[in-house]
C-alpha positions as CSV (number, residue, x, y, z in Angstrom):
1,X,119.1,123.7,94.5
2,X,116.1,123.1,92.2
3,X,114.0,125.8,90.5
4,X,110.7,124.7,89.1
5,X,110.0,127.9,87.3
6,X,110.4,126.8,83.7
7,X,108.0,129.1,81.9
8,X,105.1,126.7,81.7
9,X,107.0,123.7,80.5
10,X,106.6,120.2,81.8
11,X,109.0,118.7,84.3
12,X,109.2,114.9,84.7
13,X,111.0,113.6,87.8
14,X,111.7,109.8,88.0
15,X,111.7,109.1,91.8
16,X,111.7,105.8,93.4
17,X,111.0,105.0,97.1
18,X,110.5,101.9,99.1
19,X,111.8,100.1,102.3
20,X,114.7,98.5,100.4
21,X,117.6,100.1,98.7
22,X,116.8,100.8,95.0
23,X,119.5,100.4,92.4
24,X,117.7,101.2,89.2
25,X,119.7,103.2,86.6
26,X,116.8,103.4,84.3
27,X,113.8,105.7,83.9
28,X,110.3,104.9,85.2
29,X,108.1,103.8,82.3
30,X,104.9,103.0,84.3
31,X,104.5,105.2,87.4
32,X,102.5,104.0,90.5
33,X,102.2,107.6,91.6
34,X,101.9,110.9,89.6
35,X,101.8,114.4,90.9
36,X,100.2,116.9,88.6
37,X,100.8,120.5,89.7
38,X,99.6,122.3,86.6
39,X,95.9,121.5,85.9
40,X,96.2,123.1,82.5
41,X,98.5,120.2,81.4
42,X,95.5,117.8,81.6
43,X,94.3,119.3,78.3
44,X,97.7,119.6,76.7
45,X,99.3,116.2,77.4
46,X,98.2,112.6,77.8
47,X,99.7,112.5,81.3
48,X,98.2,109.1,82.2
49,X,100.1,107.5,79.3
50,X,102.9,106.7,81.7
51,X,100.6,105.7,84.6
52,X,100.6,102.0,85.7
53,X,97.2,100.4,86.1
54,X,95.7,101.2,89.6
55,X,98.2,104.1,90.0
56,X,97.5,107.2,92.1
57,X,97.2,110.7,90.8
58,X,97.8,113.7,93.1
59,X,96.2,116.8,91.4
60,X,97.0,120.2,92.7
61,X,93.9,122.2,92.0
62,X,91.7,125.0,93.3
63,X,88.6,122.8,93.0
64,X,87.4,120.9,96.1
65,X,86.9,117.1,96.2
66,X,83.2,117.5,95.6
67,X,83.6,119.4,92.3
68,X,86.9,118.3,90.8
69,X,85.6,115.3,88.8
70,X,83.2,117.5,86.8
71,X,86.1,120.0,86.1
72,X,88.5,117.4,84.7
73,X,88.7,117.1,80.9
74,X,86.6,114.2,79.5
75,X,89.6,112.3,78.0
76,X,91.4,112.4,81.4
77,X,88.3,111.2,83.2
78,X,87.8,108.4,80.7
79,X,91.4,107.2,80.8
80,X,91.4,107.4,84.7
81,X,88.2,105.4,85.0
82,X,89.4,102.8,82.4
83,X,92.7,102.3,84.2
84,X,91.0,102.3,87.7
85,X,93.4,105.0,88.9
86,X,92.6,106.8,92.1
87,X,92.7,110.6,92.2
88,X,93.6,112.5,95.4
């Protein structure tokens, strides 16, 4: 059982998935996919530091797709654009 209620702290899960069996006993250092479920963390942490170039970010937010880009903190937008990450 997993409880994600950690009083506002950050949780990092190192998940790997693919068509072949993955035998990797080390942590992911450059992620191809990142799920961000606390939009407030965008201003507190450099979340894209561990993102691989061209990676995908899934952001859980109340803003719709037509307004979200303008609501993102400028440093996050700049890094995302520079790394050509896609945001969903």
